C-alpha positions in Angstrom: -28.6 59.9 28.3 -31.2 60.7 31.5 -29.7 62.0 34.5 -31.0 59.4 36.6 -29.5 56.6 34.2 -26.1 58.7 34.2 -26.1 58.7 38.1 -26.6 54.9 38.2 -23.6 54.4 36.0 -21.5 56.9 38.0 -22.2 54.9 41.2 -21.2 52.0 39.4 -17.5 53.3 38.7 -14.5 53.8 41.1 -14.7 56.5 43.7 -12.0 58.4 42.5 -11.1 59.5 38.7 -7.7 60.9 39.4 -5.3 60.5 36.4 -4.1 57.1 35.4 -0.8 56.2 37.4 2.1 54.7 35.6 1.3 51.5 33.5 4.1 49.8 35.3 2.6 50.5 38.6 0.0 48.9 41.1 -3.9 49.6 40.3 -5.2 51.8 42.7 -7.9 50.0 45.0 -6.0 46.4 44.4 -4.5 43.9 46.6 -0.6 44.6 47.2 1.7 42.1 45.3 3.0 39.2 47.6 6.4 38.7 47.1 6.4 35.2 49.2 3.8 33.6 46.7 4.2 35.6 43.4 0.7 36.4 43.4 -0.5 39.3 41.5 -2.9 42.0 43.0 -6.6 41.0 41.7 -9.8 43.0 41.5 -13.1 41.1 40.9 -15.5 42.0 38.4 -18.5 41.0 38.3 -20.6 39.3 36.2 -16.9 39.1 34.8 -17.0 39.5 30.8 -15.8 37.2 28.1 -12.1 38.5 26.8 -10.8 38.8 23.3 -7.2 38.6 23.3 -5.5 40.5 20.0 -2.0 38.7 18.7 0.1 39.7 16.3 0.8 36.1 14.7 4.1 37.3 13.0 5.5 39.0 16.0 7.5 36.2 18.1 8.1 38.4 20.8 4.3 38.8 21.5 3.3 35.1 21.0 6.0 33.8 23.3 4.8 36.2 25.7 1.0 35.3 25.3 2.3 31.6 25.7 4.1 32.4 28.6 2.4 34.8 30.5 -1.5 35.5 29.1 -2.6 31.8 28.3 -2.6 31.1 32.0 -5.0 33.8 32.8 -7.6 33.0 29.8 -10.7 30.7 30.9 -13.3 29.2 29.1 -15.5 31.6 26.5 -12.3 33.8 26.0 -11.2 34.5 22.5 -7.4 34.9 21.1 -7.9 36.7 18.0 -4.8 36.4 15.6 -3.9 39.8 13.3 -2.2 38.5 10.2 -0.3 41.4 8.7 3.2 42.8 7.9 4.4 46.4 7.4 2.2 47.8 9.9 -1.1 47.3 8.2 -3.5 44.2 8.8 -4.9 44.2 5.3 -1.6 43.0 3.7 0.7 39.8 3.9 -2.1 37.4 4.9 -0.4 33.8 5.4 -2.9 30.9 6.2 0.2 28.6 6.6 1.7 31.0 9.7 -1.6 31.3 11.0 -2.1 27.4 11.5 1.4 27.2 13.1 0.3 29.8 15.5 -2.8 28.1 16.1 -1.2 24.8 17.1 1.3 26.1 19.5 -1.6 28.2 21.2 -3.8 25.1 21.2 -1.5 23.0 22.7 -1.4 25.6 25.8 -4.8 27.0 25.8 -7.2 26.0 28.5 -10.3 24.1 27.4 -13.1 26.5 26.0 -10.7 29.4 24.6 -11.6 30.0 20.7 -9.3 31.2 18.1 -10.2 34.1 16.0 -8.3 35.2 12.6 -8.9 38.9 11.9 -7.9 40.3 8.5 -9.1 43.1 6.1 -10.5 43.7 2.7 -12.6 41.0 1.0 -9.7 39.3 -1.0 -7.6 38.6 2.3 -10.7 37.4 3.9 -11.2 34.9 1.0 -7.6 34.1 1.2 -7.8 33.4 5.1 -11.3 31.9 5.3 -10.4 29.4 2.5 -6.9 29.0 3.7 -6.8 28.2 7.6 -7.8 25.0 9.3 -10.5 24.2 11.7 -8.7 24.9 14.6 -10.0 28.4 14.0 -14.3 29.1 15.1 -14.3 32.7 13.2 -12.9 34.9 10.9 -13.3 38.8 11.5 -13.0 41.5 8.6 -12.1 44.8 10.0 -13.6 48.4 8.3 -11.6 51.5 8.9 -13.3 54.0 6.2 -11.6 57.3 5.0 -13.6 60.3 4.5 -14.4 60.8 0.7 -13.2 57.4 -0.1 -15.8 55.0 -2.0 -16.4 51.2 -2.0 -14.9 49.1 0.9 -13.1 52.4 2.3 -16.1 54.5 2.2 -18.0 55.6 5.2 -21.1 55.0 3.7 -23.3 52.7 6.3 -24.9 51.0 2.8 -21.4 50.0 1.8 -20.5 49.1 5.2 -23.3 46.7 5.6 -22.9 45.3 1.9 -19.5 44.8 3.1 -20.2 42.9 6.3 -22.6 41.0 4.5 -20.4 39.5 2.1 -18.1 38.7 4.6 -20.6 36.7 6.3 -21.1 34.8 3.3 -17.7 34.0 2.6 -16.9 32.8 6.2 -20.3 30.7 6.4 -19.2 29.1 3.2 -16.1 28.1 4.4 -17.3 26.8 7.7 -16.7 29.8 10.0 -18.7 32.3 12.0 -18.6 35.6 11.0 -17.4 38.8 13.0 -17.6 42.5 11.9 -14.6 44.7 13.2 -16.0 48.0 12.1 -14.9 51.5 13.4 -16.5 53.3 16.2 -16.1 57.1 14.7 -19.7 57.3 13.7 -21.1 56.6 17.3 -20.1 60.2 18.3 -18.0 61.9 15.8 -20.1 64.8 14.8 -18.4 65.2 11.4 -19.7 61.5 11.0 -23.4 61.5 12.4 -24.8 62.2 9.0 -23.7 58.7 7.9 -26.1 57.4 10.5 -24.3 54.1 11.3 -26.6 51.4 13.4 -24.2 48.7 14.6 -27.2 46.8 15.6 -28.1 46.5 11.9 -24.5 45.0 11.2 -25.3 42.8 14.0 -28.2 41.3 11.9 -26.0 40.4 8.9 -23.2 39.0 11.1 -22.4 36.8 14.2 -20.6 38.7 16.1 -19.6 42.5 16.0 -16.7 43.9 17.6 -16.4 47.8 17.7 -13.6 49.6 17.7 -14.3 52.1 20.8 -10.7 52.6 22.1 -10.8 56.3 21.5 -13.7 56.8 23.8 -12.5 54.2 26.4 -9.2 56.6 27.3 -11.8 59.0 28.8 -13.4 56.6 31.4 -11.7 58.1 34.5 -11.0 61.8 33.1 -14.4 62.3 31.3 -16.4 59.2 31.7 -19.5 60.6 30.3 -17.8 60.0 26.7 -17.4 56.4 27.4 -20.8 55.7 28.8 -22.2 58.0 25.8 -20.6 55.8 23.5 -21.8 52.5 24.9 -25.2 53.8 25.6 -25.6 54.4 21.6 -24.4 50.9 21.0 -26.9 49.4 23.4 -29.7 51.4 22.2 -28.7 50.3 18.4 -28.9 46.6 19.5 -32.0 47.0 21.4 -33.7 48.7 18.6 -33.0 46.0 16.1 -33.5 43.2 18.7 -30.0 42.0 18.7 -28.6 40.5 22.0 -25.5 42.2 23.4 -23.9 38.7 23.7 -23.3 39.4 20.1 -21.6 43.1 20.8 -17.8 43.6 21.9 -15.9 47.0 22.6 -12.3 47.6 22.1 -9.8 48.8 24.7 -6.4 49.5 23.8 -3.3 49.0 25.9 -0.4 51.0 25.8 0.6 53.8 23.4 -0.1 52.9 20.1 0.7 56.2 18.6 -2.9 57.5 17.9 -3.8 58.9 21.6 -6.4 56.0 21.9 -4.4 53.9 24.1 -4.5 53.4 27.9 -2.8 52.0 30.9 -3.9 48.9 32.7 -5.8 51.1 35.5 -7.7 53.1 33.2 -8.6 50.0 31.2 -10.0 48.5 34.7 -12.4 51.3 35.2 -13.4 51.0 31.5 -14.3 47.5 31.6 -16.3 47.8 34.9 -18.5 50.5 33.5 -19.1 48.4 30.5 -19.9 45.6 32.6 -22.1 47.3 34.8 -24.3 48.8 31.8 -24.6 45.1 30.4 -21.9 44.6 28.0 -20.4 41.2 28.1 -17.3 41.0 26.0 -14.5 43.4 25.9 -11.7 43.2 23.1 -8.3 44.1 24.1 -5.7 45.3 21.7 -2.3 45.6 22.8 0.4 48.1 21.1 3.6 46.3 20.2 6.0 46.5 22.9 3.5 47.1 25.5 2.7 43.4 26.3 3.7 43.8 30.0 0.7 46.0 30.4 -1.5 43.2 29.0 -0.1 40.9 31.4 -0.3 43.6 34.2 -3.7 44.1 33.6 -4.7 40.4 33.2 -3.2 39.6 36.8 -5.0 42.8 38.2 -8.2 41.6 36.3 -8.7 38.2 37.5 -11.7 36.1 37.6 -10.0 33.4 39.6 -6.4 33.3 41.5 -3.9 33.3 38.5 -2.2 29.6 38.6 1.8 30.0 38.8 3.4 31.7 35.9 4.9 28.9 33.3 7.8 29.4 31.3 8.5 28.1 27.6 11.1 25.0 27.7 12.0 24.0 24.0 14.4 21.4 22.5 14.9 18.6 19.5 14.7 15.0 19.5 17.0 13.3 17.2 18.8 9.7 16.6 22.3 9.1 16.9 22.7 9.5 13.1 21.8 13.0 13.9 18.1 12.8 12.1 15.3 14.5 13.5 12.8 12.0 15.2 9.1 13.1 14.6 6.6 11.7 16.7 8.8 11.0 19.8 7.0 11.4 23.3 9.0 13.7 25.5 8.3 13.6 29.2 9.1 16.5 31.8 9.0 15.0 35.5 9.2 16.8 38.6 8.1 16.0 42.2 4.0 16.2 42.0 3.7 17.6 38.0 4.8 16.1 34.9 4.0 17.0 31.5 4.3 15.1 28.1 4.8 16.5 24.5 5.1 14.9 21.1 8.1 16.1 18.6 6.9 17.7 15.5 8.3 16.5 11.9 12.0 18.4 12.7 11.9 17.0 16.2 11.2 19.9 18.1 9.0 19.8 21.4 7.9 22.4 23.7 6.7 22.5 27.2 5.0 25.3 29.2 6.5 24.7 33.0 6.6 26.3 36.3 9.7 27.2 37.9 11.4 24.0 39.2 13.6 21.0 38.6 12.7 18.3 35.9 13.9 15.6 34.5 13.2 15.3 30.4 13.1 11.7 28.8 12.3 10.7 25.3 10.8 7.4 23.9 10.1 6.5 20.5 9.5 3.1 18.6 12.8 1.8 17.4 14.9 3.4 20.0 16.3 3.0 23.2 15.0 5.8 25.7 17.1 9.2 26.3 17.4 10.5 30.0 18.7 14.2 30.0 20.2 15.4 33.1 17.8 17.9 35.1 16.7 20.8 33.8 16.2 23.7 36.0 13.2 26.4 35.3 13.9 29.5 37.3 11.9 32.8 36.0 12.7 32.5 32.3 12.5 30.1 29.1 14.8 27.1 28.5 16.0 26.4 24.9 18.3 24.5 23.1 17.6 20.8 25.0 18.9 17.9 22.9 17.7 14.7 23.5 19.5 11.7 21.4 18.0 8.4 20.7 20.1 5.2 19.8 18.3 2.5 17.9 17.4 -0.6 19.8 17.1 -2.7 16.7 18.2 -6.1 15.4 18.6 -7.6 12.2 16.0 -9.5 10.6 16.7 -11.2 6.9 15.3 -13.7 4.2 14.8 -14.0 0.7 11.6 -13.5 -1.5 11.4 -16.0 -4.3 9.0 -17.3 -7.0 7.1 -20.7 -7.1 9.9 -22.2 -9.2 12.5 -21.1 -6.2 14.3 -18.2 -8.1 14.6 -15.0 -6.1 12.4 -12.2 -6.8 14.1 -8.5 -7.0 12.4 -5.3 -5.9 9.7 -6.7 -4.0 8.0 -4.8 -1.2 8.3 -6.7 2.2 6.2 -5.3 5.3 6.9 -6.3 8.9 3.8 -5.2 10.9 3.2 -4.9 14.7 0.6 -3.2 16.9 2.9 -0.5 17.6 4.5 0.4 14.2 5.6 -1.2 11.2 8.5 -1.2 8.5 9.0 -1.5 4.8 11.8 -2.7 2.8 12.7 -3.8 -0.9 14.5 -7.0 -1.9 17.7 -6.7 -3.7 18.6 -8.1 -7.1 18.8 -11.9 -5.4 15.8 -11.5 -3.5 17.2 -10.8 -0.2 15.8 -8.6 2.6 17.0 -7.3 5.8 15.0 -5.4 8.6 16.3 -3.7 11.8 13.5 -4.3 14.1 13.0 -3.7 17.9 12.0 -6.6 20.3 8.2 -7.7 19.3 6.3 -10.1 17.4 5.7 -9.0 13.6 3.7 -10.1 10.5 5.8 -10.4 7.3 4.5 -10.3 4.3 5.6 -9.6 0.7 4.1 -7.7 -2.5 5.1 -7.6 -6.2 3.6 -7.2 -9.5 2.3 -10.0 -11.4 2.7 -12.3 -8.6 0.1 -13.4 -5.7 0.7 -12.0 -2.1 2.8 -14.2 0.0 1.4 -16.1 3.0 1.9 -13.8 6.1 4.9 -15.6 8.4 4.9 -14.4 12.1 8.6 -14.0 13.6 9.3 -12.7 17.0 12.4 -10.7 17.7 13.8 -11.2 21.0 17.0 -9.5 21.6 18.6 -11.4 18.8 19.2 -11.4 14.8 16.3 -13.4 13.3 17.8 -15.2 9.5 16.7 -17.6 7.0 13.5 -16.6 6.5 11.6 -17.4 3.3 8.3 -15.5 1.5 7.1 -17.5 -1.4 5.2 -15.5 -3.9 2.8 -17.8 -6.5 3.0 -16.8 -10.2 -0.3 -15.5 -11.5 -1.5 -17.1 -14.7 -3.6 -14.7 -17.2 -5.4 -14.8 -20.4 -4.4 -13.2 -23.4 -6.9 -13.0 -26.0 -6.5 -12.0 -29.6 -7.9 -11.5 -33.2 -6.2 -11.8 -36.5 -7.6 -9.8 -39.4 -6.7 -8.9 -42.4 -5.7 -5.6 -42.7 -7.1 -4.4 -46.0 -10.6 -5.9 -45.2 -10.7 -6.1 -41.5 -12.0 -9.8 -42.0 -11.0 -12.4 -39.5 -8.3 -14.8 -40.6 -9.1 -18.5 -39.6 -6.6 -21.3 -39.1 -3.6 -18.7 -38.6 -0.9 -20.0 -36.4 -0.4 -18.2 -33.1 3.2 -19.3 -31.6 4.7 -18.2 -28.4 8.3 -19.5 -27.3 8.4 -20.8 -23.5 11.7 -20.8 -21.5 11.6 -25.0 -22.2 9.0 -25.2 -25.1 6.8 -23.6 -27.2 2.7 -23.0 -27.5 0.9 -22.8 -30.5 -2.6 -22.4 -31.2 -4.9 -21.8 -34.2 -7.2 -19.2 -34.7 -11.3 -20.0 -35.0 -13.5 -18.9 -38.1 -13.6 -15.7 -36.2 -9.8 -15.0 -36.2 -9.9 -15.1 -32.3 -7.3 -17.1 -30.7 -6.8 -17.6 -26.3 -3.7 -18.4 -24.6 -2.9 -18.9 -20.6 0.5 -17.5 -19.8 2.3 -16.6 -16.7 3.1 -13.1 -15.9 6.3 -11.7 -18.0 7.4 -10.8 -21.5 6.6 -13.0 -24.4 7.0 -12.8 -28.2 3.8 -14.0 -30.1 4.5 -15.0 -33.5 1.4 -15.0 -35.9 1.5 -16.8 -39.5 -1.5 -17.1 -42.1 -1.1 -18.3 -45.6 -0.7 -16.1 -47.9 0.2 -13.3 -45.6 3.1 -11.7 -44.0 3.9 -13.1 -40.9 4.2 -10.9 -37.8 6.3 -11.0 -34.6 5.4 -8.9 -31.6 6.5 -8.7 -27.8 3.9 -8.3 -25.1 4.1 -8.0 -21.1 1.5 -10.3 -19.3 0.1 -9.3 -16.1 -1.0 -7.9 -13.8 -4.6 -8.5 -15.7 -5.7 -10.2 -18.4 -4.6 -8.9 -22.1 -6.5 -8.3 -25.2 -4.4 -7.9 -28.5 -4.7 -7.8 -32.2 -2.8 -8.6 -34.8 -3.9 -7.2 -38.5 -1.8 -9.0 -41.1 -0.3 -7.6 -44.6 -1.4 -9.9 -47.5 1.7 -11.3 -49.1 2.2 -10.5 -52.9 1.4 -13.5 -55.1 2.8 -14.6 -58.2 1.0 -16.9 -61.0 2.0 -20.9 -61.3 0.0 -22.6 -63.8 0.1 -25.9 -65.8 -1.9 -29.0 -67.3 -2.5 -32.5 -66.7 -3.1 -35.1 -69.3 -3.6 -39.0 -70.0 -1.3 -40.5 -72.6 -3.8 -43.1 -73.3 -5.2 -41.1 -75.9 -7.9 -39.3 -73.6 -5.8 -36.1 -73.7 -6.6 -33.5 -70.7 -8.0 -34.8 -67.6 -10.9 -33.1 -66.2 -11.1 -35.2 -62.7 -7.4 -34.2 -61.3 -6.9 -32.8 -57.8 -4.1 -30.4 -56.8 -3.0 -30.3 -53.2 -0.6 -27.3 -52.4 1.2 -27.9 -49.2 1.8 -24.2 -47.4 3.5 -23.3 -43.9 -0.8 -23.1 -42.3 -1.8 -26.6 -44.2 -2.7 -27.7 -47.2 -5.2 -25.9 -50.1 -6.9 -28.2 -52.3 -7.9 -27.3 -55.9 -9.9 -29.1 -58.6 -8.7 -28.9 -62.2 -10.7 -28.3 -64.9 -10.6 -29.2 -68.4 -6.9 -30.5 -67.6 -5.4 -26.9 -66.6 -4.9 -25.3 -63.3 -3.7 -21.8 -62.2 -2.4 -21.0 -58.8 -1.6 -17.3 -56.9 0.9 -18.2 -54.4 3.5 -15.8 -52.5 7.3 -17.0 -52.9 8.6 -19.9 -51.2 8.9 -23.8 -51.7 5.7 -25.6 -51.8 5.0 -29.3 -52.4 2.2 -30.0 -55.2 0.4 -33.0 -55.1 -1.6 -34.1 -58.2 -4.0 -36.9 -58.3 -6.0 -38.6 -61.3 -8.1 -41.5 -60.6 -6.4 -44.8 -61.5 -3.2 -43.4 -61.2 -0.9 -43.2 -58.0 -0.8 -39.5 -57.3 2.4 -37.3 -58.3 4.5 -35.2 -55.6 6.4 -32.3 -57.4 8.5 -29.4 -55.2 7.9 -26.1 -56.8 10.0 -23.2 -55.7 7.9 -19.7 -56.8 10.2 -16.8 -57.0 8.5 -13.8 -58.5 7.0 -14.7 -61.9 9.7 -16.6 -63.2 8.3 -20.0 -62.5 7.4 -21.5 -65.9 4.4 -23.6 -66.9 4.1 -27.2 -65.1 3.0 -30.0 -67.4 1.9 -33.6 -66.1 1.6 -36.5 -68.2 0.0 -39.7 -67.3 0.8 -42.4 -69.3 -0.8 -46.0 -69.8 1.4 -48.4 -71.3 0.8 -52.0 -72.2 1.4 -54.1 -69.1 4.7 -56.0 -68.9 5.7 -59.9 -68.3 5.7 -60.5 -64.7 8.0 -63.4 -64.2 6.3 -65.5 -61.8 3.1 -63.9 -62.7 3.1 -62.5 -58.9 2.7 -58.6 -59.5 1.5 -56.2 -62.4 4.4 -54.6 -64.5 5.1 -50.8 -63.9 6.8 -48.3 -66.2 8.2 -45.2 -64.7 9.3 -42.5 -67.1 9.7 -38.5 -67.6 8.3 -36.8 -70.1 8.3 -33.3 -71.0 5.7 -32.1 -73.8 6.7 -30.4 -76.7 7.9 -26.6 -75.9 7.8 -27.1 -72.3 11.6 -28.0 -71.6 13.0 -24.4 -71.1 10.3 -23.1 -68.9 10.3 -26.4 -66.6 14.0 -26.5 -66.5 14.0 -23.1 -65.6 11.8 -23.0 -63.0 13.6 -26.3 -61.5 10.6 -28.4 -61.5 10.8 -32.4 -61.9 8.1 -33.8 -63.6 6.8 -37.4 -62.9 4.3 -39.4 -64.8 2.9 -42.9 -63.2 1.2 -45.6 -65.2 -1.8 -47.4 -63.5 -1.8 -50.8 -62.5 -3.1 -53.4 -64.8 -4.4 -57.0 -63.5 -4.0 -60.1 -65.7 -6.8 -62.1 -66.4 -6.1 -65.4 -64.1 -4.4 -68.1 -66.0 -3.0 -65.6 -68.9 0.8 -64.8 -69.4 2.1 -60.8 -69.0 2.6 -59.4 -72.2 6.0 -57.9 -72.8 6.8 -54.0 -72.6 5.6 -52.0 -75.8 8.2 -49.5 -77.0 7.1 -46.6 -79.5 10.3 -45.5 -80.1 
């Protein structure tokens, strides 16, 4: 750099570049520690830079140190960068759940305006982190530490590095996070890497922020400041050359012995930061070697943008019930003179505070429990753990029954008790009974059950005593069952089919329409629906009605039919009757059949039927026909007209009733068990004539 510029930078640096003192001692030029107030020595740097503080998310010691000692020293605009790694490499072992857990702890303690970042490496891990963490984080950083001779993501090729960070930027933005490039700083000054022509300003063009690993140069900030100044000058020139603002740039300083010779002590770090700020750098990344957390605390107390607040210590414990179950969502208060804090328990009942030295009274409150007051807790220069607060329920039994519209108790009904501060749910027993245990207050009780309408809400008040005898009535819902009866073979609808439902105290019958359809109105419940039609096999199926209407279908199988035939004649010489009518009574009604030429043929299933034979001028004949396979013999019916008999007194016509089996038909009809009846017609005498006697023809 030009000599004049170099002299300008030196003028801004400390007057002495003596070797750095021990990391545990005071920083030269800083005010002495005040043992009475506990205030740490402080050196002001103006304008103050924003700090990015590294934290190992899996290191409990580091997390507790940051919560206790570092958080109070951070300000709005600072960032906590969570490394997520194991086995000493930040490129493996990523765990979004662990990151979110630590983030929740940090955000509860961090000052407003301090953001969180996740730092990982390699594209697969960037995807896991960006797509797995919650929006508690603002950005995701991706490291790039190449190896000479390697290719791909481990190559020193600037083209490969630029492509890597471009892909990181796309992944981060797609997940809703700002992107951070965290590249090696080796190519800045290393003669062996100059040929790769790295330009960090171009990296800034494809990402939102660039944090450069410059720790190997900052170690010389006191002994050889020109190295540190040269590295910073190169970065600034590249950003200016690409038009990228320096607000996107952060330079790294490592505190403690990291095993690579690139870590420094708090005093040297302070000199390095003053140099960087004087040159226009606005952001500094602080990486702390494991085991050197005290160096970070010492540095932050020395580098203070405002007087440090009193040190706070972690105070932790748990809240559970008298039944030893964790109580989540309980409010825990820590009160002392002029100072109070509140925390809310997590799912395991745990709570944490960050408290200054002093004596506090802890109390816990939760819905449905009496308050708990713990003996005084004293914080004296260290964490306090293992506190236990036990809450006893302050509730009273509230009982009643849920019944249907007919007064019967309903089991497995969900009952709700809602109030402005909480709610409770229970389920009725087999008799419809329910019991709540509720604290004092006013509640709205309601019940919900499948296949029933909601109950009207009942308002009750619990006031230091049990409440009993409550009754909630659920109206029974009525649903529509629509169905179709068809021929299973042809698919055609079956009209006049009988649809029967057996109810608790009665039965319900419907007949299908010409399109084979029927409709029933039933309350919610389980029913057997019986469908029959002639000549089909009957069907009996069980259905559950409700919630909602129901559509069903009944395809009926045609029954096997058998032949029934016969003849009809009149004995007056006219012979076969052509104008006779047959009516066959079936379970589903009566079938009519006209007789032609005195003979008839029927095809019916097995069963017992009534056959009515009608001939004009004669009284009808009713026969009982038992059909059993093809064993039914022919049926012969003879209507005989005889000479009218002398009616004594002349008041009525004479009747002659006789049985006649035609020749050859006796065995068939007898085997079929058919009774044959023949009736003579009525003959009226002319007025004034006597009735003739009966004619007997052998």
